[in-house]
C-alpha positions as CSV (number, residue, x, y, z in Angstrom):
1,M,91.3,-42.4,-59.9
2,L,91.7,-44.1,-63.2
3,D,90.2,-41.2,-65.0
4,S,92.8,-38.8,-63.5
5,L,95.5,-41.1,-64.9
6,T,94.1,-41.4,-68.4
7,K,92.9,-37.8,-69.1
8,P,95.3,-35.6,-71.2
9,A,98.3,-34.3,-69.3
10,T,98.2,-30.8,-67.9
11,I,101.4,-29.3,-66.7
12,R,101.3,-27.4,-63.4
13,A,102.5,-23.8,-63.8
14,C,105.6,-22.5,-62.1
15,P,104.4,-21.2,-58.7
16,I,106.9,-18.3,-58.7
17,E,108.6,-15.9,-61.2
18,L,111.9,-17.2,-62.4
19,L,114.7,-14.8,-63.5
20,V,116.6,-16.6,-66.2
21,R,120.1,-15.3,-67.3
22,S,119.5,-16.1,-71.0
23,E,116.1,-14.2,-71.0
24,F,117.0,-11.3,-68.7
25,G,119.6,-9.5,-70.8
26,P,122.9,-7.8,-70.2
27,G,122.0,-6.4,-66.8
28,F,121.5,-9.8,-65.2
29,D,124.6,-10.0,-63.0
30,R,124.1,-6.5,-61.7
31,Y,120.5,-7.3,-60.9
32,V,121.5,-10.4,-59.0
33,R,124.1,-8.5,-57.0
34,T,121.8,-5.6,-56.1
35,H,118.5,-7.4,-55.3
36,D,117.5,-10.0,-52.8
37,V,117.4,-13.1,-55.0
38,T,117.9,-16.8,-54.4
39,R,119.5,-19.2,-56.9
40,V,117.1,-21.9,-57.9
41,V,119.6,-23.6,-60.2
42,P,122.7,-22.1,-61.9
43,G,121.6,-19.3,-64.1
44,V,118.0,-19.2,-62.8
45,Y,117.1,-17.1,-59.8
46,T,114.0,-15.9,-58.0
47,H,113.1,-13.2,-55.5
48,T,114.0,-14.5,-52.0
49,P,111.0,-13.3,-50.0
50,A,108.6,-15.0,-52.5
51,W,110.8,-18.1,-52.5
52,L,110.7,-18.4,-48.7
53,R,106.9,-18.1,-48.7
54,L,106.6,-21.2,-50.9
55,P,105.9,-24.5,-49.3
56,P,108.7,-27.1,-50.0
57,W,106.7,-29.0,-52.6
58,D,106.2,-25.8,-54.6
59,Q,109.9,-25.0,-54.3
60,Y,110.5,-28.4,-55.8
61,L,108.1,-27.6,-58.7
62,A,109.9,-24.3,-59.3
63,R,113.2,-26.2,-59.4
64,V,111.8,-28.5,-62.0
65,H,110.7,-25.5,-64.1
66,A,114.1,-24.0,-63.7
67,V,115.8,-27.2,-64.9
68,R,113.7,-27.0,-68.1
69,W,115.3,-23.6,-68.8
70,K,118.7,-25.2,-68.6
71,R,117.8,-28.5,-70.3
72,P,114.9,-27.7,-72.7
73,G,114.9,-31.2,-74.2
74,A,114.9,-33.1,-70.9
75,V,112.4,-35.9,-70.2
76,F,111.3,-35.6,-66.6
77,V,110.8,-38.8,-64.6
78,F,109.9,-40.0,-61.1
79,E,108.9,-37.2,-58.7
80,A,109.8,-34.4,-61.2
81,A,107.2,-35.9,-63.6
82,A,104.7,-36.3,-60.8
83,A,105.2,-32.7,-59.6
84,L,104.6,-31.4,-63.1
85,L,101.5,-33.5,-63.7
86,G,100.0,-32.8,-60.2
87,V,100.4,-36.4,-59.1
88,P,100.8,-36.6,-55.3
89,F,104.1,-38.0,-53.9
90,I,105.7,-38.2,-50.5
91,G,108.5,-35.9,-49.4
92,V,110.6,-33.5,-51.4
93,P,113.4,-34.9,-53.4
94,A,116.9,-33.5,-53.3
95,H,117.3,-33.6,-57.1
96,V,115.2,-33.0,-60.2
97,H,115.0,-36.4,-62.0
98,I,115.4,-36.6,-65.8
99,A,116.0,-39.5,-68.2
100,A,119.6,-39.8,-69.4
101,D,120.1,-40.5,-73.1
102,K,122.9,-42.9,-72.5
103,K,124.3,-45.0,-69.7
104,G,127.3,-42.8,-69.0
105,A,125.0,-39.7,-68.5
106,A,123.1,-41.3,-65.6
107,R,124.6,-39.3,-62.7
108,I,124.0,-36.5,-60.3
109,S,125.1,-33.1,-61.6
110,G,124.2,-30.2,-59.4
111,A,120.4,-30.1,-58.9
112,V,119.8,-32.8,-61.5
113,Q,119.9,-36.6,-61.3
114,G,119.9,-38.4,-64.6
115,H,118.5,-42.0,-64.8
116,F,119.3,-44.4,-67.7
117,F,116.4,-46.7,-68.8
118,T,117.0,-49.8,-70.9
119,D,113.3,-50.1,-71.7
120,P,111.7,-47.4,-73.8
121,L,109.8,-44.8,-71.8
122,V,106.2,-44.0,-72.4
123,T,106.2,-40.2,-72.5
124,T,103.7,-37.4,-72.9
125,E,104.3,-33.8,-74.0
126,A,102.3,-30.8,-72.7
127,G,103.1,-27.2,-72.0
128,G,106.6,-27.5,-73.5
129,F,107.6,-30.3,-71.2
130,T,108.2,-34.0,-71.9
131,T,107.4,-36.3,-69.0
132,T,106.7,-39.9,-68.3
133,T,103.0,-40.5,-68.4
134,R,100.8,-39.9,-65.4
135,S,100.4,-43.6,-64.6
136,I,104.1,-44.3,-64.9
137,G,105.0,-41.1,-62.9
138,C,102.6,-42.1,-60.2
139,T,103.8,-45.7,-59.8
140,T,107.5,-45.0,-60.0
141,A,107.3,-42.1,-57.6
142,A,105.2,-44.2,-55.2
143,S,107.4,-47.3,-55.5
144,A,110.8,-45.6,-55.6
145,P,112.9,-45.6,-52.4
146,P,113.3,-42.2,-50.7
147,S,115.7,-39.9,-52.5
148,S,118.3,-40.3,-49.8
149,T,118.6,-44.0,-50.5
150,R,118.5,-43.6,-54.3
151,S,121.5,-41.3,-54.2
152,G,123.6,-43.9,-52.4
153,G,123.0,-42.5,-49.0
154,R,124.9,-39.2,-49.7
155,T,122.0,-37.2,-48.4
156,R,120.6,-37.5,-44.9
157,S,117.4,-39.3,-44.5
158,A,114.2,-37.6,-43.3
159,E,114.6,-39.2,-39.9
160,S,118.1,-37.7,-39.4
161,R,116.8,-34.3,-40.5
162,A,113.9,-34.3,-38.1
163,G,114.0,-31.2,-35.9
164,T,116.2,-29.2,-38.2
165,P,115.1,-26.3,-40.4
166,G,113.6,-27.8,-43.5
167,G,113.7,-31.3,-41.9
168,A,111.1,-34.0,-41.9
169,G,108.5,-31.9,-40.3
170,A,108.7,-29.3,-43.0
171,T,108.8,-31.7,-46.0
172,A,106.9,-34.9,-45.0
173,G,103.5,-35.7,-46.2
174,I,101.6,-36.1,-49.5
175,R,101.3,-32.9,-51.5
176,S,99.7,-32.2,-54.8
177,G,98.6,-29.2,-56.9
């Protein structure tokens, strides 16, 4: 186990093709209107049939990759770092977690939740991503309360989603790459 925490970081590849407005060109809006696509985050889409075939933990990894397109300098923390580094974690978070550069930026904005840290973060860079290190990502993801309680209870807990499409039965369990 210790070896997997200390070896050089390897970033898990995006499990699905992402269609990014800034990379696609002038026909992007027309393409989105005329094809069966799903918005991953604003300005980043993917083909719906492929998206629906992905398990929830891979959909989360794709959302993390999509956020990188929108925030290229972001430092990914908690479950977002764990997903990128292939560290197992429980459940599927509602938000992609990044480090906020100042206290006032620590908030939820769309699919992203910013966290402000008073202590310096130990980070690693690999594959164009900056994340907290494997050991920190593992311990913070494992010790953090479920996403529903971290966000002030604004999202329903896994227990209250049980029996609903995409509920606890679909997302619970430990997943890794």
